[in-house]
C-alpha positions as CSV (number, residue, x, y, z in Angstrom):
1,M,0.0,0.0,0.0
2,K,2.8,2.4,0.9
3,K,4.4,1.8,-2.5
4,L,1.1,2.6,-4.3
5,V,0.8,5.8,-2.2
6,S,4.3,6.9,-3.1
7,L,3.7,6.1,-6.8
8,G,0.5,8.1,-6.6
9,V,2.3,11.1,-5.0
10,S,5.0,11.0,-7.6
11,A,2.5,10.8,-10.4
12,A,0.4,13.6,-9.0
13,I,3.5,15.9,-8.6
14,L,4.7,15.1,-12.1
15,A,1.2,15.7,-13.5
16,I,1.2,19.2,-11.9
17,I,4.6,19.9,-13.2
18,Y,4.0,18.9,-16.8
19,W,0.5,20.6,-16.6
20,T,1.9,23.9,-15.6
21,I,5.2,24.0,-17.7
22,D,5.5,24.7,-21.4
23,L,6.1,21.2,-22.9
24,S,7.6,22.8,-25.9
25,G,10.3,24.3,-23.6
26,L,11.1,20.7,-22.4
27,A,11.4,19.5,-25.9
28,A,13.6,22.5,-26.8
29,A,15.9,21.8,-23.9
30,F,16.6,18.3,-25.0
31,A,16.9,19.4,-28.7
32,R,19.7,21.8,-27.8
33,T,21.5,19.4,-25.5
34,D,25.2,19.1,-26.1
35,P,25.8,15.4,-26.9
36,V,29.4,15.2,-25.9
37,L,28.7,16.8,-22.4
38,L,25.7,14.6,-21.9
39,T,27.5,11.4,-22.8
40,G,30.4,12.3,-20.5
41,A,28.0,13.0,-17.6
42,I,26.2,9.7,-18.2
43,L,29.4,7.7,-18.3
44,M,30.4,9.1,-14.9
45,V,28.0,6.5,-13.5
46,V,30.8,4.0,-14.1
47,P,33.6,5.5,-11.9
48,I,31.1,6.6,-9.3
49,T,29.8,3.0,-8.9
50,G,33.3,1.6,-8.9
51,L,34.5,4.1,-6.2
52,T,31.5,3.5,-4.1
53,A,32.1,-0.2,-4.2
54,W,35.8,0.4,-3.3
55,R,34.8,2.4,-0.2
56,L,32.5,-0.5,0.9
57,C,35.4,-2.9,0.6
58,R,37.5,-0.8,2.8
59,L,34.7,-0.4,5.4
60,V,33.7,-4.0,5.9
61,P,35.6,-6.2,8.4
62,D,38.3,-8.4,6.9
63,Q,36.5,-11.7,7.8
64,A,33.7,-10.7,5.3
65,Q,36.3,-11.3,2.5
66,L,34.5,-8.8,0.2
67,G,36.1,-8.4,-3.2
68,L,35.7,-5.5,-5.5
69,G,33.6,-7.4,-8.0
70,R,31.2,-8.6,-5.4
71,A,31.0,-5.1,-3.9
72,V,30.1,-3.6,-7.3
73,R,27.3,-6.2,-7.6
74,M,26.1,-5.3,-4.1
75,V,26.0,-1.6,-4.9
76,L,24.1,-2.2,-8.2
77,G,21.7,-4.6,-6.4
78,A,21.1,-2.0,-3.8
79,S,20.3,0.5,-6.6
80,V,17.4,-1.8,-7.7
81,L,15.9,-1.6,-4.2
82,N,16.5,2.1,-4.1
83,M,14.0,2.6,-7.0
84,V,11.2,1.2,-4.9
85,L,12.2,2.1,-1.3
86,P,12.1,5.7,0.0
87,A,15.2,7.8,1.0
88,K,17.6,5.3,-0.7
89,M,16.8,2.7,2.0
90,G,17.8,0.0,-0.4
91,D,21.3,0.7,0.6
92,L,20.6,-0.7,4.0
93,A,19.9,-4.1,2.4
94,K,23.6,-4.5,1.9
95,F,23.9,-5.7,5.4
96,A,22.4,-9.0,4.2
97,F,25.0,-9.2,1.4
98,I,27.8,-8.4,3.7
99,R,27.0,-11.2,6.2
100,R,28.3,-14.6,5.4
101,G,27.3,-17.3,7.7
102,D,28.7,-16.7,11.1
103,D,31.8,-14.7,9.9
104,V,30.0,-11.3,10.3
105,S,27.1,-10.8,12.6
106,G,23.9,-9.3,11.2
107,A,24.2,-6.5,13.7
108,L,27.8,-5.7,12.7
109,A,27.0,-5.8,9.1
110,F,24.0,-3.4,9.6
111,A,26.3,-1.1,11.6
112,V,28.7,-1.0,8.7
113,V,26.1,0.1,6.3
114,I,24.7,2.7,8.7
115,F,28.2,4.1,9.1
116,E,28.5,4.2,5.4
117,K,25.2,5.9,4.9
118,T,25.9,8.4,7.8
119,A,29.3,9.3,6.2
120,D,27.5,9.7,2.8
121,M,25.0,12.1,4.2
122,L,27.5,14.1,6.1
123,A,29.5,14.5,2.9
124,L,26.5,15.7,1.0
125,L,25.8,18.2,3.7
126,V,29.4,19.4,3.7
127,W,29.0,20.4,0.0
128,C,25.6,21.9,0.6
129,A,26.9,24.1,3.5
130,L,29.9,25.2,1.5
131,G,27.9,26.0,-1.5
132,L,25.2,27.8,0.4
133,F,27.8,29.9,2.2
134,L,29.4,31.0,-1.2
135,F,26.1,31.3,-3.1
136,S,25.5,34.5,-4.9
137,G,21.8,34.6,-4.2
138,D,19.8,36.1,-1.3
139,P,22.5,36.4,1.4
140,L,20.1,36.3,4.4
141,L,18.2,33.3,3.3
142,F,21.1,31.2,2.0
143,K,23.5,32.1,4.8
144,G,20.9,31.1,7.2
145,L,20.5,27.8,5.4
146,A,24.3,27.4,5.5
147,V,24.3,27.8,9.3
148,A,21.5,25.2,9.7
149,V,23.1,22.7,7.3
150,G,26.5,23.3,8.9
151,S,25.1,22.7,12.4
152,S,23.7,19.3,11.0
153,V,27.2,18.4,9.8
154,V,28.7,19.2,13.3
155,A,26.0,17.1,15.1
156,G,26.3,14.1,12.7
157,S,30.1,14.3,12.9
158,V,29.9,14.1,16.8
159,L,27.6,11.2,16.6
160,L,29.9,9.5,14.1
161,A,33.2,10.2,16.1
162,S,32.0,10.0,19.7
163,K,31.2,6.6,21.1
164,K,29.6,8.3,24.3
165,T,27.4,10.5,22.1
166,A,26.3,7.5,20.1
167,R,25.5,5.5,23.2
168,L,23.5,8.5,24.5
169,F,21.6,8.6,21.1
170,F,20.9,4.9,21.1
171,G,19.8,5.1,24.8
172,I,17.2,7.8,24.0
173,C,16.0,5.8,21.0
174,G,15.7,2.8,23.2
175,R,13.6,4.5,25.7
176,C,11.3,6.1,23.0
177,A,11.0,2.8,21.0
178,P,8.2,0.2,21.4
179,G,9.1,-2.7,23.7
180,K,9.7,-5.2,20.9
181,L,12.4,-2.9,19.4
182,R,14.3,-2.1,22.4
183,P,16.5,-5.3,22.5
184,R,17.3,-4.8,18.8
185,I,18.4,-1.2,19.4
186,G,20.6,-2.5,22.2
187,H,22.2,-5.0,19.9
188,L,22.7,-2.3,17.3
189,A,24.3,0.0,19.9
190,D,26.7,-2.8,20.8
191,S,27.6,-3.4,17.2
192,W,27.9,0.3,16.7
193,D,30.6,0.3,19.5
194,Q,32.4,-2.6,17.7
195,M,32.3,-0.9,14.4
196,H,33.4,2.4,16.0
197,D,36.5,0.6,17.4
198,L,37.3,-0.9,14.0
199,F,36.7,2.4,12.2
200,W,38.5,4.7,14.5
201,N,41.3,2.3,15.6
202,K,43.3,3.9,12.8
203,K,42.5,7.5,12.8
204,Q,44.3,8.1,9.5
205,F,42.2,5.5,7.8
206,A,39.0,6.9,9.4
207,F,39.6,10.4,8.2
208,G,40.6,9.1,4.8
209,I,37.3,7.3,4.4
210,L,35.4,10.5,5.4
211,A,37.5,12.6,3.0
212,F,36.9,10.0,0.2
213,S,33.1,10.3,0.9
214,V,33.4,14.0,0.4
215,F,35.3,13.5,-2.9
216,L,32.8,10.9,-4.0
217,W,29.9,13.4,-3.5
218,F,31.9,15.9,-5.5
219,L,31.8,13.6,-8.4
220,H,28.0,13.2,-8.0
221,L,27.5,16.9,-8.0
222,I,29.9,17.4,-11.0
223,Q,27.9,14.9,-12.9
224,I,24.8,16.9,-12.3
225,W,26.5,20.1,-13.1
226,L,27.6,18.6,-16.5
227,F,23.9,17.8,-17.1
228,I,23.1,21.5,-16.5
229,L,25.9,22.6,-18.9
230,A,24.8,20.0,-21.5
231,L,21.3,21.6,-21.4
232,G,22.8,25.0,-22.1
233,A,22.2,26.6,-18.8
234,P,24.9,29.0,-17.6
235,V,25.1,27.9,-14.0
236,P,28.3,28.7,-12.0
237,L,29.8,25.6,-10.3
238,L,29.6,27.1,-6.8
239,D,25.9,27.9,-7.3
240,S,25.3,24.4,-8.5
241,L,27.1,23.1,-5.4
242,A,24.7,25.0,-3.3
243,L,21.4,24.3,-5.0
244,T,21.8,20.6,-6.2
245,P,22.3,19.1,-2.7
246,L,19.1,20.8,-1.7
247,A,17.2,19.2,-4.5
248,I,18.8,15.8,-3.7
249,L,17.7,16.1,0.0
250,A,14.2,17.0,-1.2
251,G,14.2,13.7,-3.3
252,L,15.2,11.8,-0.1
253,L,12.0,12.7,1.7
254,P,9.9,9.5,2.1
255,L,7.0,10.8,0.2
256,T,7.5,9.7,-3.4
257,F,8.7,6.9,-5.6
258,A,12.6,7.0,-5.7
259,G,12.4,10.8,-5.2
260,V,10.6,11.3,-8.5
261,G,8.4,14.4,-8.3
262,T,9.8,16.1,-5.2
263,R,13.3,16.2,-6.7
264,D,12.0,17.5,-10.0
265,A,10.0,20.2,-8.4
266,A,12.9,21.3,-6.2
267,L,15.2,21.5,-9.3
268,I,12.7,23.6,-11.2
269,F,12.1,25.9,-8.2
270,L,15.8,26.3,-7.1
271,Y,17.2,26.8,-10.6
272,R,14.5,29.2,-11.7
273,P,17.1,32.2,-11.7
274,F,19.2,30.3,-14.3
275,M,16.8,28.3,-16.4
276,D,13.2,28.1,-17.5
277,P,10.8,25.5,-16.1
278,G,11.1,23.4,-19.3
279,T,14.9,23.1,-18.9
280,G,14.4,22.5,-15.2
281,A,12.0,19.6,-16.0
282,A,14.6,18.2,-18.4
283,L,17.2,18.4,-15.7
284,G,14.9,16.5,-13.4
285,L,14.6,13.7,-16.0
286,L,18.3,13.4,-16.3
287,C,18.8,13.3,-12.5
288,T,16.3,10.5,-12.4
289,L,18.4,8.7,-15.1
290,R,21.2,8.7,-12.6
291,Y,19.2,6.3,-10.5
292,I,17.7,4.3,-13.3
293,L,20.9,3.3,-15.0
294,P,22.7,1.6,-12.0
295,A,19.3,-0.1,-11.2
296,L,19.1,-1.5,-14.7
297,C,22.7,-2.6,-14.5
298,G,21.9,-4.2,-11.2
299,L,18.9,-6.3,-12.4
300,P,21.1,-9.2,-13.7
301,F,22.7,-9.6,-10.2
302,F,19.6,-8.9,-8.2
303,G,18.2,-12.5,-8.3
304,G,21.3,-14.0,-6.7
305,L,21.6,-11.3,-4.1
306,W,17.9,-11.6,-3.3
307,Q,18.5,-15.3,-2.6
308,E,21.1,-14.3,0.0
309,V,18.7,-11.8,1.6
310,R,16.1,-14.7,1.8
311,A,18.7,-17.0,3.4
312,N,19.5,-14.4,6.0
313,R,15.8,-13.6,6.6
314,P,15.5,-15.5,9.9
315,N,18.0,-13.0,11.4
316,S,17.0,-9.4,11.7
317,P,19.6,-6.6,11.0
318,T,20.1,-6.2,14.8
319,D,20.5,-9.9,15.7
320,G,23.9,-11.0,16.8
């Protein structure tokens, strides 16, 4: 039922968008697209996927014996689930792919992907805060947003780096959660401690992973900026670094199907000083393509990966 609701919301938003914009402007935007820039932007999916898989290889415990080829299949398989689950929650399914028998506990594998997703979100917010601070638009509004986003980065960084803060956070969640979930939150807190020790035991490695996540999101944002340039919109890079993360965050809201609709509307609204609504709608379609292509590439591997998920089904993510 939730999937049908999200599909309905996406369809309704898209219907409003295409009802209100000039469809000839959308067609004109694609007609004037620079094929070289567009091709280059699309092909960036390959290194972005490979580097994401490499980061996962570096994060998982050694006993998981995760090779790069398998990690790539896991990232692509998660992309399939991201098309049907809100807020890219398909990424969390990677815990079942990481776990192999009793070598890695379900709770530890789940903590690994939570760490990865937290680092990913912090990296996106870093670029968002930097772009908003340097944005040439309304200084009061965007500087205020920069402070808010920067505060979120600080809070998330403290949670990621401080075991005591994480314990306090899980303790609050445990007290607020229903009775059935409290033991699982306790297991997750224990596994978070274990992952924290693995991750921060070598501080140089930890900061390297975080810096790599920031670089990885820079590639994502450059890809979208190339889409913008391919559509012929003269958007400065710094302005794109400010606005694009806001649109991506809008797409992560658990309201629509794979962010379709909310992300499109945000792109049209945020980029209205630089492009007409038709071009903004074209950019929204290209940004959706960023999610569709990895999902299509992941379909051939999804059957085998799903069998692993079924094999691990008796154990919840927070089981030991």
